[in-house]
C-alpha positions, 0 to 999 in steps of 0.5 A: 435031107437028100439032094438030087443029082440036079441039085448037086450039079447046080452046086458044083456049077455055082462053086466053079463060077465063084472060083473063076470070078475069084481068080479073075478079080485077083488077076485084075488087081495084080496088073494095075494099069497097063501100057495103054493106061487101062486098069482099076484104081487100087487104094493101099493103106500105107503110113509112109505114102500119101494119096492113092497107090496106083497101080499097087506095085513096086515094079518100075514103070514102062514109059511111053513118049507121047508127043504132038497134038494128035500124039503123032510123035516127035520129029528131030527137026523140032529139037535144038539140043539136049541136056544129058543126065550127069553133067554140070549145069545151072546159071547160079539162080538156085542153091548151087553156084553157076555151072555147079548144079548136078543135072539129074534130068533129061532135057530137050531145048525146043525151037518153039513152045506150046507142045502138049505134055502128056503123062508117060505112064499111069499113076497118082499126082503127088506134087504140083508146083508152079510149073512142075508135076510129080506123078508117082507110079506104084510105090517106088517111082515118081516121074517129074515133069518140069517147065509145064505151062498152062497146066490142065485142071489137076489136083493132088491125089488125082489118078491119071492114065498114060497119055493124059494131057498135063499142060504145055511146054514153056520157055522152049524146054522139055524136061523130066526127072525119074526118082526112085525110093530106095529107102530107108529114108533115101531117094535117088534121081536116076536116068530116065531113058532106060525106062522108056519103051523100045519105040520111045527109046529109038526116037529119043536116041535119034534126037540125042545123036542129032544133037551131037551126043552119044547118049542121054547119060554123059559118059565122061569120067572127068570131074570137070564135066560130070558129077557122076565120078564123085557119086560113083554111080549115076544116082543123084539126091531126090527130093522126097517132099515131091514124091508123096512120102510122109516120112520124117528124117529123109536124107537132105540135099546137104547130107547127100552132098556132104557124103560125096564131098560135093558141098563146094557146089553150094553157094 
């Protein structure tokens, strides 16, 4: 069987088109969702992770602080104060003694309630509590939004984009925690501030300084003010049950506290 030049050219052209489509598909799958929340949902089979992995990455997220009804931004005049990562806190209503709860979040105390709370990155909803939402970004990171009232109609396993409305502030609080799966069987709460994009960091730092704080992580080396000197690093235990991880034998809170001689903080 013989081929004409035209047939040969057509086959070469078709092969080139297929090659371009192959590379384009690989590129789309590799980028997942971007800062603007674009991209396709990628489902990855993994026996340790519950729900869809979105985006399919082990990289850290870049967070954007969306604020306001029209996402116009946060004004320092709306904030009465901040709570730093690393301080001692608590009223004694949890498992910890009053004033002995290790703060692993960044908090803002607001003058008013009802501010919209948005997702700061894309991801998968892996935890829903009475006023708490956990969104897993990729495989290793979970952003937990706390003090969320009037939650939107959300469901476990649902994928969301950056800027999705989650609910509204309650009790004059805004609070988030960033958890990282460090494995094996270990997860840690880490300071979230450094994972925000540059414009968000400028806004957050202005609020922090307006509240009389030098940064979102306490810099004191005193054990009277901070639990960080005990741990030796700004990393606190994180609850893997709120991270969408189906893995038995993960480190317990008591196990972490015992490792760093902090069991005395419990009631």
